[in-house]
C-alpha positions in Angstrom: 88.5 109.9 87.3 88.2 106.4 86.9 91.4 105.7 89.2 88.9 107.8 91.8 86.0 106.1 91.5 87.5 102.4 91.7 89.0 103.9 94.9 85.5 104.4 95.8 83.8 101.8 94.7 86.2 98.5 94.7 86.3 98.3 98.8 83.0 97.8 99.6 82.2 95.8 96.6 85.2 93.7 97.8 83.5 93.6 101.2 80.2 92.7 99.8 81.7 89.5 97.5 85.7 88.9 97.8 88.7 89.8 96.9 88.3 88.8 93.4 86.0 91.6 92.6 88.9 93.7 91.8 90.1 91.3 89.3 86.8 90.6 87.3 85.8 94.0 87.2 88.9 94.9 86.0 88.7 92.5 83.2 84.9 93.4 82.7 86.0 97.2 82.1 89.3 96.2 79.9 87.1 94.0 77.5 84.6 96.8 77.1 87.1 99.6 76.5 88.9 97.1 73.7 86.0 97.4 71.5 86.2 101.2 70.4 90.0 100.3 70.1 89.5 97.8 67.6 87.3 100.2 65.5 89.8 102.7 65.6 92.2 103.5 62.7 96.0 103.4 62.0 97.6 105.9 64.1 100.1 108.7 63.0 104.3 107.3 62.9 106.3 108.9 65.2 108.8 110.5 63.5 112.9 111.0 64.1 112.2 114.1 66.1 110.2 112.6 68.4 112.7 109.6 68.9 115.4 112.4 70.1 113.0 114.0 72.6 113.9 110.8 74.6 117.3 112.0 75.3 116.5 115.5 76.1 118.0 116.1 79.3 115.7 119.9 79.6 112.5 117.7 80.0 114.1 115.4 83.0 113.3 118.5 85.9 110.2 118.5 84.4 109.8 115.0 84.6 110.9 115.2 88.3 107.7 117.8 89.5 105.1 115.4 87.6 106.5 112.5 89.3 106.2 114.3 92.8 102.5 115.4 92.2 100.8 113.2 89.8 103.2 110.1 90.6 103.2 110.2 94.4 99.1 110.9 94.5 99.0 107.6 92.6 100.8 105.9 94.8 99.5 107.6 98.1 96.1 106.5 96.3 96.7 102.8 96.1 97.9 102.8 100.1 95.2 105.0 101.6 92.4 102.4 101.6 94.3 100.0 103.5 95.9 102.7 105.4 92.6 104.1 107.3 91.2 100.4 107.3 94.0 99.7 109.7 93.1 102.8 111.9 89.3 101.3 111.8 87.5 102.7 108.9 85.1 100.8 107.2 86.0 99.8 103.6 83.4 102.2 102.3 84.4 105.2 104.0 88.2 104.6 103.8 87.3 104.0 99.7 85.5 107.6 99.8 88.5 109.1 101.6 91.0 107.9 99.3 89.1 108.2 96.1 89.6 112.1 96.4 93.3 111.5 96.2 92.8 110.9 92.6 89.0 112.1 91.9 90.1 115.9 93.3 93.0 116.7 91.3 90.5 116.8 87.7 88.6 120.0 89.3 92.2 121.6 89.7 94.0 120.3 86.3 92.3 123.3 84.5 92.4 125.5 87.3 96.0 125.4 87.4 96.3 126.4 83.9 94.1 129.5 84.7 96.0 130.3 87.7 99.0 130.1 86.1 98.3 133.1 84.3 97.2 135.0 86.8 100.0 134.0 90.1 102.7 132.8 88.0 103.8 129.6 87.2 106.1 128.7 89.5 104.7 129.7 92.3 101.5 127.4 91.3 104.0 124.4 91.1 105.6 125.2 94.3 101.9 125.9 95.8 101.1 122.4 94.6 104.1 120.5 95.9 103.7 121.9 99.5 100.2 120.9 99.3 101.0 116.9 98.7 103.4 117.1 100.9 101.2 118.4 103.5 98.2 116.0 102.6 100.7 113.1 102.9 102.3 114.4 106.1 98.5 114.3 107.8 97.8 111.0 106.5 101.0 109.7 108.0 100.3 111.4 111.4 96.6 110.4 111.1 93.6 111.4 113.6 90.2 111.1 113.3 88.6 109.9 110.0 87.3 113.2 108.5 90.9 115.1 108.6 92.2 111.7 106.7 89.4 113.0 104.3 90.6 116.4 104.6 94.4 115.5 103.6 93.7 113.4 101.0 91.4 116.2 99.3 94.2 118.4 99.7 96.4 116.0 98.2 94.4 115.1 95.4 93.8 118.8 94.8 97.4 119.6 94.7 98.6 117.4 92.6 96.2 118.4 90.0 97.1 122.2 90.0 100.8 121.5 87.8 99.6 119.7 84.8 99.0 122.5 82.3 102.3 124.0 83.9 104.3 121.1 83.3 102.8 120.1 79.8 103.1 123.4 78.3 106.7 123.8 79.0 107.5 120.6 77.7 105.8 121.1 74.7 107.3 124.4 74.1 110.9 123.1 75.3 110.1 121.0 71.9 107.8 122.1 69.8 109.0 119.8 66.9 107.5 116.9 69.0 105.3 118.1 71.6 103.1 115.0 71.8 106.5 113.2 72.4 107.7 115.4 75.1 104.4 115.2 77.2 104.9 111.7 76.8 108.4 111.4 78.0 107.4 113.7 81.3 104.8 111.4 82.2 106.5 108.5 82.0 108.7 110.2 84.3 105.6 109.5 86.7 104.7 106.2 85.8 108.1 104.6 86.4 107.9 106.5 90.1 104.4 104.8 90.3 105.3 101.4 89.6 108.4 101.6 91.9 106.9 103.4 94.9 104.0 101.6 95.2 105.3 98.3 96.0 107.9 99.7 98.2 105.1 102.0 100.3 103.2 98.4 100.5 106.3 97.4 102.4 106.2 100.1 105.0 102.9 98.3 106.2 105.0 95.5 107.7 106.9 98.1 109.6 105.9 100.2 112.8 103.0 102.7 112.0 100.7 100.5 109.6 102.1 102.5 106.7 102.5 105.3 108.1 106.6 105.7 107.1 105.6 105.3 103.5 103.4 108.4 103.3 106.1 110.2 105.6 108.7 109.7 102.6 106.1 110.6 100.5 105.7 114.1 102.1 109.8 114.2 102.4 109.6 113.1 98.6 107.2 116.1 97.5 109.2 118.8 99.5 112.3 117.9 97.7 111.1 118.4 94.7 110.8 122.2 95.4 114.5 121.8 95.1 114.3 120.8 91.5 111.6 123.8 91.0 114.4 126.0 91.7 116.3 125.3 88.5 113.4 123.9 86.3 112.9 126.2 83.1 108.9 127.2 83.0 108.0 128.5 79.9 107.7 132.8 79.8 109.6 133.4 82.9 
């Protein structure tokens, strides 16, 4: 929710002031969030079982699926605003459309868990990967702003679907350290965000003004379907 709202609020805020708005608003929120953190008590230490989770190869495919959905959605959200602005959209309109990439996924995170019980876990994750690929491809192709908004919503809604399935699978693979297993899986997505975000930015210097970056995201999401075939999803 925070990321999606930031994409909706910051572009018009920056347009009304200057580029520093991104940084002073983030600094203010960071300081405010530090207050409850300072008041919190000591967190429990991780045991030896949690340390062994880092070397569990069974979590790698789940990490790939998380990276291909949530990870790529964050990368797309970071660059959707300049992509749409270079196609003629205003900062406010581009921010609202791009914000859907992250904001829409909040709805489908619990929905994906519910659907997994009815339609099957593998089918839900496969649908999510196809949706992320389709949304990124539509953003790469371009077109009117309303179509880009729909593409962003498709990408965001799809990216949220596998959350419950992937994290439940991680917990059941490592019942001795379920929280650590979730952290390892999500770390794969964070790594993709850190690496792919600047790489996607570089594509704005190439023909297409960033379209190649979104096309690459579509290909990566579709390629993760190959990983899904060999991924162990609990209960199947």
